C-alpha positions in Angstrom: 26.0 26.5 5.8 25.1 29.9 4.5 21.7 31.4 5.1 20.7 30.9 1.5 21.7 27.2 1.4 19.8 26.8 4.6 16.6 28.3 3.2 17.0 26.1 0.0 17.3 23.0 2.3 14.1 24.0 4.4 12.2 24.5 1.2 13.2 21.1 -0.2 12.3 19.4 3.1 8.9 21.2 3.1 8.2 19.9 -0.5 9.3 16.4 0.4 7.0 16.3 3.4 4.0 17.7 1.4 4.5 14.7 -1.0 3.5 12.1 1.5 0.2 10.3 1.0 -1.9 9.7 4.1 -2.2 6.0 5.2 -6.0 6.1 4.8 -5.7 7.1 1.2 -3.1 4.4 0.6 -5.5 1.8 2.2 -8.3 2.8 -0.2 -5.9 2.6 -3.2 -4.7 -0.8 -2.1 -8.3 -1.9 -1.8 -9.4 -0.5 -5.2 -6.4 -2.1 -6.8 -7.2 -5.5 -5.4 -10.7 -5.2 -6.4 -9.6 -4.4 -10.0 -6.7 -6.7 -10.4 -7.5 -9.7 -8.3 -4.6 -11.4 -6.6 -1.4 -9.4 -6.2 1.9 -9.5 -4.3 3.2 -6.9 -2.0 5.9 -6.0 -4.4 3.6 -5.6 -7.4 1.1 -3.4 -5.3 3.9 -1.1 -4.2 5.2 -0.8 -7.8 1.8 -0.1 -9.3 1.0 2.5 -6.7 4.5 4.0 -6.6 5.0 3.5 -2.8 7.4 1.6 -0.6 6.5 -2.1 0.0 6.3 -1.4 3.9 3.6 1.2 3.3 1.7 -1.2 1.1 1.9 -3.9 3.7 0.2 -2.0 6.5 -3.2 -1.8 5.1 -2.9 -5.4 3.9 -2.1 -6.6 7.3 -4.9 -4.7 8.8 -7.4 -5.9 6.2 -6.2 -9.5 6.9 -6.9 -9.1 10.6 -10.6 -7.9 9.9 -11.1 -10.5 7.3 -11.3 -8.4 4.1 -8.3 -10.0 2.4 -6.9 -13.4 2.4 -3.1 -14.2 2.1 -1.4 -17.2 0.7 2.2 -18.0 0.0 3.4 -17.9 -3.6 5.1 -20.8 -5.3 6.6 -19.1 -8.6 10.0 -18.1 -7.1 12.6 -19.4 -4.6 11.8 -16.4 -2.4 8.9 -16.5 -0.2 6.1 -14.4 -1.6 3.0 -13.2 0.0 -0.1 -12.9 -2.2 -3.1 -11.0 -1.2 -6.7 -11.1 -2.7 -10.1 -9.9 -1.5 -12.3 -12.4 0.3 -15.6 -13.4 -1.2 -17.5 -12.2 2.0 -16.7 -8.4 2.4 -19.6 -7.1 4.4 -17.4 -5.7 7.0 -15.8 -3.1 4.5 -16.4 -1.8 1.1 -19.1 -4.1 0.1 -21.1 -2.8 -2.9 -24.1 -5.2 -2.7 
């Protein structure tokens, strides 16, 4: 690889690295989206935010552990679908009361 090609490769890698969104920002975006839309699947959350489904699942599982969101299984398709929605009692995180 020539020096010019190597510099171009490093520049592209630098730009790709700068494009990553921190997980705390993703968690806030997921929370705001659920607050606005109601019940959503992991797939629809990832498509609306333009992120991978694995990244969308991380804050959802954390929220589920502390009781901010509730999860249920979807029945629309043959595939197993995980649907998430905010709980009624959100005094732990993000309550605007």
